[in-house]
C-alpha positions as CSV (number, residue, x, y, z in Angstrom):
1,D,40.9,-136.0,99.8
2,K,37.8,-136.9,101.7
3,K,35.6,-134.4,99.8
4,L,37.2,-135.6,96.5
5,Y,36.4,-139.2,97.4
6,I,32.8,-138.4,98.2
7,I,32.3,-136.5,95.0
8,L,33.9,-139.3,92.9
9,T,31.8,-141.9,94.6
10,K,28.6,-140.0,93.8
11,W,29.6,-139.4,90.2
12,R,30.6,-143.1,89.8
13,Y,27.3,-144.2,91.2
14,W,25.4,-141.9,88.9
15,D,27.4,-142.7,85.7
16,K,27.8,-146.4,86.5
17,R,31.0,-146.6,84.5
18,P,34.6,-147.4,85.6
19,K,35.9,-144.2,84.0
20,I,34.8,-140.6,84.8
21,T,36.1,-137.5,83.0
22,R,35.4,-133.9,84.3
23,T,37.0,-130.6,83.8
24,I,39.5,-129.6,86.6
25,K,37.8,-126.3,86.9
26,F,34.4,-128.0,87.6
27,L,36.0,-130.4,90.1
28,A,37.8,-127.5,91.9
29,S,34.5,-125.6,92.2
30,R,32.8,-128.7,93.8
31,I,35.5,-129.0,96.5
32,H,35.8,-125.3,97.0
33,L,39.3,-124.7,95.8
34,S,40.4,-121.3,94.3
35,W,40.4,-120.9,90.5
36,K,41.9,-117.4,90.4
37,R,44.6,-117.0,87.7
38,K,47.5,-117.0,90.2
39,N,46.2,-120.0,92.1
40,I,45.3,-122.4,89.3
41,A,48.6,-124.3,89.4
42,G,48.4,-124.7,93.2
43,T,44.8,-125.9,92.9
44,V,45.8,-128.6,90.3
45,R,48.7,-129.6,92.6
46,S,46.3,-130.0,95.5
47,I,43.9,-132.1,93.4
48,T,46.7,-134.4,92.1
49,K,48.1,-134.8,95.7
50,A,44.6,-135.8,96.9
51,C,44.4,-138.3,94.0
52,D,47.7,-139.8,94.9
53,M,46.5,-140.3,98.4
54,L,43.3,-142.0,97.1
55,I,45.4,-144.4,95.0
56,E,47.6,-145.2,98.1
57,V,44.5,-146.2,100.1
58,D,43.1,-148.1,97.1
59,K,40.0,-146.0,96.6
60,I,40.7,-145.2,92.9
61,N,42.8,-147.2,90.4
62,T,44.4,-144.3,88.3
63,Y,43.9,-140.8,87.3
64,R,45.2,-138.7,84.4
65,V,45.3,-134.9,83.9
66,N,44.6,-134.1,80.2
67,K,46.1,-130.7,79.5
68,L,44.3,-129.4,76.4
69,D,45.0,-125.6,76.0
70,G,46.5,-124.9,79.4
71,L,45.1,-125.6,82.8
72,D,42.0,-123.5,82.2
73,S,40.4,-126.1,79.9
74,S,42.1,-129.2,81.2
75,T,40.2,-132.4,82.2
76,I,40.9,-135.1,84.6
77,T,40.0,-138.8,84.1
78,F,39.6,-141.1,87.0
79,T,39.6,-144.9,86.5
80,F,38.2,-147.2,89.1
81,K,38.6,-150.9,89.7
82,K,36.2,-153.2,87.9
83,E,34.0,-153.8,91.0
84,G,30.4,-153.0,90.4
85,V,28.1,-150.6,92.1
86,K,27.2,-153.4,94.7
87,G,30.8,-153.2,96.0
88,M,30.5,-149.4,96.4
89,W,27.2,-149.2,98.2
90,P,26.7,-152.4,100.2
91,R,24.2,-150.9,102.6
92,F,21.9,-149.5,99.8
93,V,22.1,-152.1,97.0
94,N,21.1,-155.8,97.6
């Protein structure tokens, strides 16, 4: 969940929007999870478990897995609280 939070924080800072959508396959490749045919369901389970943990510690607001044509082409949408970039990076933004 720490790697996921770091990646989400970077993407949120770059996009400067309260909602981020990425493919699950891309997200799994960024946090070095397996995307072999037999492991896809376990990878998605690991990502959703990490997202649930981030919700518990109040780092993200919500997330939603959008299953399009199976898990191979699915996306995940993260929603953050309405706080601005200043709340995210207090040491770097005045």
